[in-house]
TIDREN-192483 format. One record per residue: residue number from 1; residue in three letters; z negated, x, y negated of N, C-alpha, C, O in turn. Coordinates in nm, 3 decimals. Each point is the difference from the previous one (the first is absolute). Layout:
! TIDREN-192483
> NUM	ALA	Z	X	Y	Z	X	Y	Z	X	Y	Z	X	Y
...
This chain:
! TIDREN-192483
> 1	MET	1.957	-1.344	2.192	-0.106	0.007	-0.037	-0.054	0.114	-0.032	-0.018	0.017	-0.120
> 2	ALA	-0.012	0.066	0.189	-0.087	0.140	0.027	0.068	0.097	-0.137	-0.068	0.083	-0.060
> 3	LYS	0.174	-0.105	0.036	0.090	0.081	-0.059	-0.015	-0.048	-0.170	0.034	0.068	-0.096
> 4	ALA	-0.084	-0.184	0.093	-0.042	-0.090	-0.137	-0.143	0.054	-0.028	-0.043	0.006	-0.116
> 5	MET	-0.007	0.020	0.189	-0.131	0.027	-0.060	-0.040	0.145	-0.039	0.005	0.101	0.069
> 6	LYS	-0.052	-0.116	-0.209	-0.022	0.166	-0.054	-0.119	0.073	0.070	-0.101	-0.053	0.045
> 7	LYS	0.134	0.193	-0.045	-0.059	0.085	0.075	-0.137	0.020	-0.089	-0.013	0.002	-0.122
> 8	HIS	-0.087	0.014	0.231	-0.131	0.036	-0.082	-0.081	0.123	-0.015	-0.074	0.048	0.086
> 9	HIS	0.097	0.001	-0.212	-0.019	0.128	-0.086	-0.156	0.063	0.031	-0.097	-0.032	-0.068
> 10	GLU	0.091	0.125	0.184	-0.153	0.006	0.008	-0.042	0.179	-0.031	0.054	0.099	0.050
> 11	GLY	-0.163	-0.107	-0.146	-0.031	0.098	-0.065	-0.116	0.013	-0.079	-0.087	-0.060	0.062
> 12	PHE	0.042	0.104	-0.158	-0.125	-0.001	-0.053	0.057	-0.109	-0.149	0.088	0.011	-0.085
> 13	PRO	-0.191	-0.110	0.115	0.002	-0.066	-0.116	-0.033	0.015	-0.170	-0.092	-0.045	-0.068
> 14	THR	0.192	0.115	0.040	-0.087	0.103	-0.115	-0.012	-0.102	-0.141	-0.077	0.012	-0.095
> 15	PHE	0.189	-0.120	0.122	-0.014	-0.096	-0.159	-0.165	-0.054	0.011	-0.090	-0.003	-0.085
> 16	ALA	0.095	-0.041	0.245	-0.132	-0.077	0.007	-0.127	0.075	-0.057	-0.078	-0.047	-0.081
> 17	VAL	0.075	0.127	0.118	-0.093	0.107	0.008	-0.027	0.013	-0.128	-0.118	-0.010	-0.033
> 18	ILE	0.220	0.036	-0.067	-0.050	0.043	-0.146	0.004	-0.145	-0.056	-0.071	0.010	-0.100
> 19	LEU	0.102	-0.104	0.105	-0.068	-0.154	-0.021	-0.142	-0.005	0.026	-0.074	-0.064	-0.074
> 20	LEU	0.029	0.132	0.184	-0.117	-0.049	0.041	-0.080	0.079	-0.095	-0.075	-0.062	-0.076
> 21	VAL	0.081	0.172	0.070	-0.112	0.119	-0.068	0.009	-0.078	-0.160	-0.105	-0.023	-0.060
> 22	VAL	0.223	-0.009	0.007	-0.016	-0.037	-0.124	-0.032	-0.115	-0.033	-0.032	-0.031	-0.114
> 23	GLY	0.040	-0.073	0.241	-0.108	-0.128	0.014	-0.168	0.072	-0.016	-0.083	-0.031	-0.085
> 24	ILE	0.076	0.091	0.149	-0.158	0.044	0.029	-0.050	0.101	-0.129	-0.120	0.021	-0.016
> 25	ILE	0.197	0.025	-0.052	-0.013	0.059	-0.162	-0.025	-0.098	-0.047	-0.119	-0.033	-0.002
> 26	TRP	0.208	-0.046	-0.049	0.007	-0.119	-0.073	-0.121	-0.052	0.026	-0.094	0.013	-0.079
> 27	LEU	0.082	-0.090	0.212	-0.155	-0.101	-0.004	-0.136	0.120	-0.049	-0.093	-0.038	-0.072
> 28	LEU	0.100	0.152	0.114	-0.136	0.078	-0.028	-0.004	0.017	-0.136	-0.109	0.004	-0.059
> 29	ASN	0.265	0.013	-0.027	-0.030	-0.019	-0.125	-0.071	-0.132	-0.043	-0.101	0.004	-0.071
> 30	ASP	0.168	-0.147	0.124	-0.023	-0.085	-0.075	-0.167	-0.041	0.003	-0.065	-0.045	-0.094
> 31	LEU	0.021	0.074	0.221	-0.151	-0.018	0.045	-0.095	0.092	-0.074	-0.121	-0.023	0.008
> 32	LYS	0.179	0.155	-0.102	-0.067	0.052	-0.070	-0.066	0.120	0.078	-0.100	0.054	-0.047
> 33	ILE	0.162	-0.007	0.180	-0.066	0.108	0.049	0.047	0.124	0.003	-0.066	0.099	0.028
> 34	ILE	0.205	-0.103	-0.063	0.066	0.141	-0.040	0.072	-0.063	-0.164	0.032	-0.116	-0.023
> 35	ALA	-0.023	0.225	-0.064	0.063	-0.032	-0.115	0.120	0.090	-0.012	-0.009	0.119	-0.029
> 36	VAL	0.120	-0.182	0.051	0.166	0.026	0.037	0.075	-0.036	-0.149	-0.024	-0.107	-0.056
> 37	ASN	0.098	0.188	0.010	0.067	-0.076	-0.117	0.170	0.060	0.060	0.044	0.077	-0.086
> 38	ILE	0.012	-0.086	0.153	0.112	0.024	0.086	0.118	-0.118	-0.085	0.015	-0.119	0.027
> 39	PRO	0.040	0.182	-0.109	0.088	-0.133	-0.077	0.178	0.027	0.107	0.088	-0.069	0.050
> 40	TRP	-0.118	0.194	-0.062	0.150	0.019	0.112	0.051	-0.048	0.153	0.105	0.018	0.062
> 41	ILE	-0.234	-0.092	-0.031	0.022	-0.041	0.149	0.127	-0.105	0.008	0.073	0.016	0.098
> 42	PRO	-0.042	-0.109	-0.178	0.131	-0.044	0.028	0.127	0.098	0.025	0.081	-0.026	0.089
> 43	MET	-0.069	0.123	-0.159	0.105	0.066	-0.016	0.015	0.097	0.141	0.108	0.018	0.058
> 44	VAL	-0.223	0.034	-0.021	-0.032	0.073	0.138	0.086	-0.110	0.124	0.097	0.020	0.072
> 45	LEU	-0.195	-0.149	-0.094	0.053	-0.103	0.096	0.166	-0.001	-0.016	0.075	0.022	0.096
> 46	ILE	-0.036	-0.046	-0.211	0.150	-0.024	-0.004	0.092	0.133	0.058	0.105	-0.005	0.063
> 47	ILE	-0.175	0.110	-0.102	0.064	0.101	0.052	0.015	0.008	0.140	0.110	-0.001	0.056
> 48	VAL	-0.218	0.008	0.001	-0.008	0.012	0.176	0.096	-0.142	0.072	0.053	-0.010	0.111
> 49	ALA	-0.061	-0.087	-0.222	0.083	-0.153	0.084	0.162	0.069	-0.024	0.081	0.004	0.093
> 50	VAL	-0.055	0.038	-0.206	0.161	0.045	0.000	0.023	0.129	0.099	0.105	-0.003	0.064
> 51	GLY	-0.190	0.115	-0.042	0.001	0.061	0.054	0.027	-0.050	0.155	0.103	0.043	0.050
> 52	MET	-0.191	-0.137	0.036	0.042	-0.082	0.085	0.104	-0.025	0.038	0.057	0.037	0.102
> 53	ILE	-0.006	-0.144	-0.233	0.091	-0.072	0.020	0.078	0.091	0.036	0.053	-0.006	0.111
> 54	TYR	-0.021	0.141	-0.222	0.129	0.070	0.037	-0.002	0.082	0.131	0.099	0.067	0.030
> 55	ASN	-0.199	-0.069	0.044	0.000	0.109	0.103	0.055	-0.098	0.135	0.061	0.044	0.097
> 56	ARG	-0.100	-0.181	-0.119	0.060	-0.111	0.111	0.116	-0.026	-0.049	0.062	-0.044	0.096
> 57	ILE	0.025	0.042	-0.211	0.148	-0.014	-0.037	0.061	0.145	0.063	0.066	-0.011	0.103
> 58	SER	-0.079	0.105	-0.144	0.047	0.126	0.074	-0.022	0.002	0.132	0.107	0.026	0.055
> 59	LYS	-0.182	-0.038	0.014	-0.016	-0.017	0.141	0.146	-0.006	0.082	0.061	0.075	0.076
> 60	GLU	-0.031	-0.266	-0.160	0.082	-0.089	0.093	0.189	0.084	0.006	0.088	-0.052	0.068
């Protein structure tokens, strides 16, 4: 049973921090506290996600 369980990868939660920062910027922009026009944010998230998937696959 123990062998069937996946390993818990510990490390810095990079993707979570990126999502948090993007969410805060988006919220502050919607509340008109700051004015940010960054149309390339989705591309940054896609590139980071693909890089994380690639790193995880290459480690196996």
